[in-house]
N, C-alpha and C positions, 0 to 999 in steps of 0.2 A: 667730423670732429674738428674743432678749431686747432690751429697750431698752438704750441705752448713752449715758452722758454723754460727749459728744465733746470739749467744752471749755467754759470759762467766759470770757465777754467782759466786760472792765471798761472803762467810759467814762472817758476821761482828757482833760486839757486840753492836754498837751504830749507827743506821742508819743515824741520823742527822750529827754526827761527820764524818762518812765515806763519806757521800755525799758532805759535805762541803770541805773535803780534795780533792776529785777528781775534784770538780768544780773549786775551787780556785787555787789549785796548778798545775793542769794538763789540764785545759781548757774544761772539760766535761760539758755537759748540761743535765739537768733533763728532761726526756721524760714523765715519769708517775710514780705514786705510787699506790701500791695496795697489794693484798693478793696472796700468792702462796701456792700450795700443791703438794708435791711429794708423790705419792702413796707408802705406807708402810714406808716412811721415815720421814714424818712430814710436818708441815705447818708453816706459819709465814707471816711477812710483808716484802715488797721489794720496792726498788727504782730502776727504770730503767734509765740508763744514756746512752748518745751517745757522741762519739768523731768522727767527720767526718761522715763516713757511717757505723761505727762499733758500736755495742751495748755491754754494760756491765750492769749487775745487782748487786745490793748489797742486801743481804738477811739476815734477822734476824729471826732465828727459834723461835717458841713459847717456845720450850724447849731448852735453850742454851747448846752448847757443850763446849769442852775444849778450852782454849786459844791456840794461835799459839805457838809451842815450842820455848822458848827463845834462845836455843842454835842451832837453825836450820842452816844448811849450804846449799850451792847451789847444792851439790851432793846428798843430802838426797832425797829419792825417793818420798817424798810428795811435793817436790819443783815444783812449777808451776808459771811462771810469765807471765805478759802481756808486749809485746814489743810495746812501743809507738813510732811511727816514728816522728821525729822532722825535721823542715826545717833548723834550726840553733842550733847546740848543745850548743854553748856558751850562747845564749839567753834562751834556754830551761832550762839549768842548773841554770842560774842566777835567773830565775823566780821561779823555785822550791826552791832554797835556801832562797828566801824571805818568805817562808811559813813554819810554824812549823808542827810537827806531823809525820815526816818521819825520818828514819835513814839509813845511807848508808850500802850497802853490799860491793861495790867496794872501793878499797883503792886508795886514791890520786885523787879523782874526775874522770871525763870521761877518758876513755882509747881509744887509737887508735890501732886496731888490725892490724897484718901484712898483706901485699898484698895477701898472700896465703889464708887469711880468709876474703878477700874483702875490706880491708882498712877501714872498718866501724868504726865510733866513737860510743861508748856505755858506759852506766853507769847504774849499778844496785843498787836498794834501796828497802826499805820496807815501806808500808803504815802504818797508825796508828794501824791496827790490825795484822801486821806482814806479810801480803801478799807481795811477791816480785813483783817488776816492773822493767822495763828496758826502758831507753831512748835510741833510736838508730837513727843514721844519716847515710844515704847511700850516698857514693860519686857518681858522674856521672857514669852511666853505671852499677851500682849495684842496686839491689832491683827491685821491680815491677814498670812499667811505671806510675801507678796511683799516686805514691808519687811525681812525677815531675809535675803532672797535677793539684794537689790540691793546692789552694792558700787561706790561712786563715789569719786573722788579727794577730793571735798569732803564736808561733813556733810549736805548737802541731798539727799534721796532722791527726792521726788516729792510729788504732791498726793493725799491720802487722800480728802478730801471737801470740799464747800462747805457751810458751816453757815448756816442762815437763821432769823431770828426769826419766830415764828408766834404768832397769838393763840389758836389751837385745834389741839392735836395731832390730835384725831379728824378734824376737817374737812380738815386738810392731808394726813393719811394716806390719806383717801378720794380726794382729788384726785390725789395722786401714784400711788396704787394703780391708778387708772384708766389711768395711763400705763405701768404695768407694773413699778413699783418696789415692793419688798416691805420690810417691817420686818425689820431684821437685828439690832437691839439696842435696849435702853432702859435708862435710868438716871435717877435723881433726884439732881442735883448741888446741893449746898448746903454751907455752912460757911465758915470763915475763908479757906481757900485759894481757894474759888470766888469769894468777895467780892473778894479781891485780884486774881484772874485777870481778872474782868470789870469791876472798878472800879464795881460797882453795890452800894450798901448793902443788906445783907440778901438778896443774890442767892440765889434758889431757882429752879431751872430743870429742867424735864423734857426730857431729851435723847433723841431717837428717831432712830436711824440707818436710812436707806433705801438699798437697793442693788438692782440687777438680780438675777435668780435665779442668774446665773452667778457673781456676786460679783466680777467683773472690773471694772477701771477705777475711776474716781471714783464716790463715792456722794454723797448729800445727807444732811444732818443737820438735824432740826427742833429748834429751841430755843424751848420754850414757857416763858417767864418768868412767875412768879406774883408780882404781876399783870403782864400784858403792858405794854410801853411804848407810845410814841406810834404812831399808824397811819402807814403809808407814804403819801406824796404825791409820788412822784418821777415825772417825765416820762421817756420813753424815752431822751432824750439828756442827762439830768441825770447828774452824776458819782456820785450815790448809787445809780445803777442798775448791776446786774450782769445779764448775759444768760446763761442756761444753754442751751447747744445740746444738745438731746436727740434721739438717733436713735430713732424709734418707727415700726415697720413700718406703712406706709399713711398716716402722718400728715404734715402740712405746715402751716406758718404760724406766726405769732407769737401767743402766748397769755399770760395773766396769771394767777397762782395766787390763792387767796383772800385773801392778804395783800399783793398788789401786786408780788410778785417776778415777773420776766419770763423767759419761755422762748421759744426758737425750736425748733419741732419740724421735723425733717427725716427723710426716708425713709432716707438713707444718706449717708456721706461726712463730711468734716470741714469745718466753716466755716459762716458765715451764708449764706443763699441769695443768689446773685448776681442 
């Protein structure tokens, strides 16, 4: 059986505030509320959300960690965003703008990347806890077919991938390859639109998409900035932490990738191990 990314868990300070933001601003729906426990790392309360067919959880540890670093940049190695696919960028951006609690990363609103990078429209911003998010629109012929097959009342379709900053593409490809994820695409992103999108002067980033062989569900995207930003130093309960729950046959337990991004490996099912 192929590995599957079951969900992404984001550490938050206030569950009700965070859930209201994702529901009202981005079209998520609440699936369940309950308790979680990660062996050796701690426990707390969580709210599970869904957008389309993809799942996200918001977790509040019983022992809170540090706030998201206020001076964070897109090239810092603790950076990890969720890429939300939209059917109409103008409508999605206008809807987001109607709601408070977020702040932009991108300069000047949504950006259109050059044809060499797929001509996608994208906009990066932060949620109330500082976690980065991206709205992304794929032109015809770009992205996976599923995004042309989904039809919702609103502009938000689902989560295509979680992108994380890495220091070495080769090292991270080897790590995630051992878990069963394969390289699906690569591109070198640079130029004025990328600089405005990331708000990083001179931004030049090798982007490597990883997916299971089936190409179903969420993928991961490796962002190797040249040069890389600051190393990660986040504790499991810090708000700068995202947990990727990955179903891998025969696996189990919490692990950390070469750059400090955290994963929970489970044999099957959705959710953190209870």
